N, C-alpha and C positions, 0 to 999 in steps of 0.2 A: 587289346580292346576288342570287344565283340563286334562282329560284322553287323552293320545296319541294313535293315530290309524295309523297302518301301511298300506300305500296305495298300491293297486294292480293294479291300472291303470283305464282306461276308458273302460266301457262296453256298447255295443249297442244291442238294442232289439227292437221289435215292438212298445214298449212303449217310446222309445227314449234313450238318453244317461244317464248313471249313473256312479258315481265313485265307484269302488269296494274297500273293506277294508278287511284286514286279519280277519278271523273268519266268513266271509259270509255277512256282513252288506253292504248295498249299499245305496248311496245318489243319488236320482233321480235329474237330472239337467233340468231346464227350462230357457227359455230366460228371462233375468231380475233378475234371482236369484243371491243372494249374494254368491260369492265364496271368502272365507276368511280362510287362514290357515297360520300357522307359523311352520317352521321346528324346531324341539326341540333343545333347546340350548345345545351345547355340543354333540349333537348326531352325528352318523356316518351312512353312507348308506351301507346296507348289501345286499348281494346276495339273489336274490328271489327264488333260486332253479330251479328245472327243472322237468317237467312231473308231477307236483303236489306234489313233494317231497321237503322238506326244504333242503337248502344247509348244508351239514354235519358239515362244519367248520364256517358257518356264515361269509364268507369272505367279507372283505370291497371292494366295487367297486367304480370306479370313478364317480364323480358327473355328468359328460358329457355323460356317457354311456347310450344309449337309451335301451339297452338290459338288464341292471342291473344284469347281471350274471357274476360270476367269470368264468375263462377259462374252468374248468372241467364241470360245470353246463351248460355252453353254448355248449360244445361238446356233452353232453348227450342229450340236448334239440334238437340239430340239427340232431342227429342220429335217431331221430323218428319223422322227419318232412316231410310231404308231400311237403310243399313248397321248401324244400332243395333237393327234388327229391331223397330221401333216401329210400322211401317205394314203392315197385313195386307191391305188392300183396294185396293191399287193395281191398276187394270186393265190396265196396260201389260205387254206381253210382256217377259220377261227372259232374258238369256244367262247360262248357267253356264260358267265358264271355268276353265282350268288355266293358271297362271303360274308361270314359272321365272325365279329371280333369280340362280342360281349353282349349282354342283354341291351336291346335297343339299338344295336349297331350292325346293321346289314347294308352291304353295298352291291352294286352291279358292276361288272367289268368284262373285258375281253382279253383273250390271249391266244397266240398261235397254237393250233392243234398239236403241233410237233413239240411244243415246249412241256406238254403234259401239265403236271400240277405245280411246276417250278415257280410260276408267278404268284401262286397262293402262298406258298412258303416264304417267298421273298417279302410279301406284304404282311405276314404274320397272322393269316387267316386261321382262326381256331377251328372253324368248321366251314365247309363249303359244299356246293353241289353244282354240277353243270346244269345249264338251262337249255342251251341250244348249240347247234353247230352248223356252219355254213360260210359263204363268202364274206370278206371283211365288211363290205358296205351294209349287208344284211345284218351282220352282228352289231354294227354301229346303230342301225335303225332300231334293234330290239332294245339295245341299251338306252336310247333316247326315249323309247316307248315306256320303259319302266320308270324313267325319271319323270316324265310328264304325267303318266296315268296313276302311278302308285307312289310318287314322290320319293323314290329310292335314290340316294346319292350315288355318285361314281367315285367319291373320294371320302376317306375318314382319316383325320391327322393322326400321325404316329403317336403323338402325346397322348391322345384320347385312347388309342389302343392300349398303350402301356398301363394306364391309370386303372385298368380293371382286371388285369391278368392274375392278380393274387386273390380275386374274389369271384371267380367264375363259378357257375353252377357245377355241382359235383358229377352229375350224371350226363352221359353222352346224349340221352334222349332230351334232356332239358336244353343242352347246347344246340341240338339240331331242330328244335321245335319251330323257331322263328323262320329258319331257312325253308323248312317244309311247308309252313303256311304261306310264305311269300312265293314259293315255286308254284303252288297250286293256283294262286291268284294271277301270276304272270302268264302261265301258258294258256289261261282261259281268256286273256285280253283280246278284244278285236283289233285288227290291224297288225297282227303278227306277220313278219316278212315272209313271203311264200318260199324263198329260197333257203330259209333257215329251218333246219330240222329240230323239232323239239327233242330234248334229252329227258329220260326219266329222273326223278328225284332220288338221288342215291348219296345222301350225306357222307362226307369223309371228315373224320375228326383228327385234328393235329395235336391234341393235347399231349399225348405221349411223345410225339415226334419233338415237340418243343420242350418237353420236360416241365410242363406246367402243372401237373397233377398235385404236387405238394410244394409249390413255389412259396417261399417265405415272403413276408411283407417287404416291400422295398423302402429303403430309407432315403434314397437320393438318386439323382441322375447326373451324369458328367455333362457339363455344358459345353466344354471344349478341351482340346489338348493344348498344352503349352510346352515350350522347350524345356527339358529337364524333368517334366512331369512323369509320375510313375502310377501304374495300376498293377497290383498284384493280389491275386485271390484265386478262389475256386469257382469254376463254372457251375451255377446252379440251374440255369435254363438259357435257351436262345429262341427268339422268335422274330421273324422278319430280319431287320438289320441289327436287332438288339441283342447284346449279351448281358445276362443278369449274373453279376459276379459277387460272391460272398467274400467280403474283405474282413478286417479285424473286428472282433467282437460279435461275429455272426450276422452283422448287417449286410444287406444286399444293395448294390448300386447298379444302375443300368448304364451300360456303355453302348452308345449308338456307333456302330462300326463305320457309319458314313462320315463321322468326325474324325476317324483314323486315317482315312484315305489322304494321300499327298504328303504324309509325314514319313520321315525315316525313323524306324523304331529299332531298339536293341533289346535282347533279353535280359532280365534281371532275376536274381535269386530272392528267396524268401517268399512268404505268403502274408497277406494282410495289410499291405502298404497301399495308400492312396494319397497322392499329392497334386491331383488335378482338381480344377474348380468344379464344384458340385452344388446343385441346388436342391432344397428340400423336395421330396416327393410326396404328392398329395393324391391318394386314391380317390377315384371318382365314385360317387354314389350311383349305382346303376339303376336306370329307369327305363320304361318303355321308350322307343324311338318316337318322338313327336311327329304326328302327321303321317306316319308311314302308310297307314291303311285308312 
């Protein structure tokens, strides 16, 4: 019987995406590579723990949870999260960025300077630019300034991002236009934090990095993993936590790798098999973002 590996999700680096496994092993992902695994028969999904520590009770977590943590571990993880605004004394410098996911979908966010663009890859940002750099609290104030003055959100649901990936504008100039416009409006706002240095607008496009240039239309998305379930196909693209996998008949399904965490998986042979719960995928009609400007 093949050895089972416990998935820790998708990781992004300068070398591209890779699936991470318990124990430090990583599986690099390239377009056209076979992605084939089976959830162990009779297995259960257990909590992934928090802050690098295993869940003390190995609690069972729901199959549809993207966090894969029990209530106590989720509380511990959030208590030490910059994203959750629970840390105010982090001495590291932070970038403020503008990220574009599709027409009408621009958000503002912050990430530690030392992380580079990793956060943008993890979120599935198709195009982004830096806006400013400085201390954490100044970055927070700039983020709030854009939300209040320009009504720019700091979150866009993953499902909304997925719904437009097959219908993105063809040219990099079109994909960068909204980010460039918003950057100009943002740096001109009164009330800009004094300790936050403005950064020039230099859009970075991830279409090639994600493999989205010729992405086929998506027919469905996996809603959860179940014991004994199988996914087997060829990788068409990857963006954020999502794998776009071509299965039987040329159809593409989205597998959110956050749903894989906490399960023990084994490799399987063949290509084109899918026995996990899937819901029909509906592409979003792209429109301008309501009330952005």
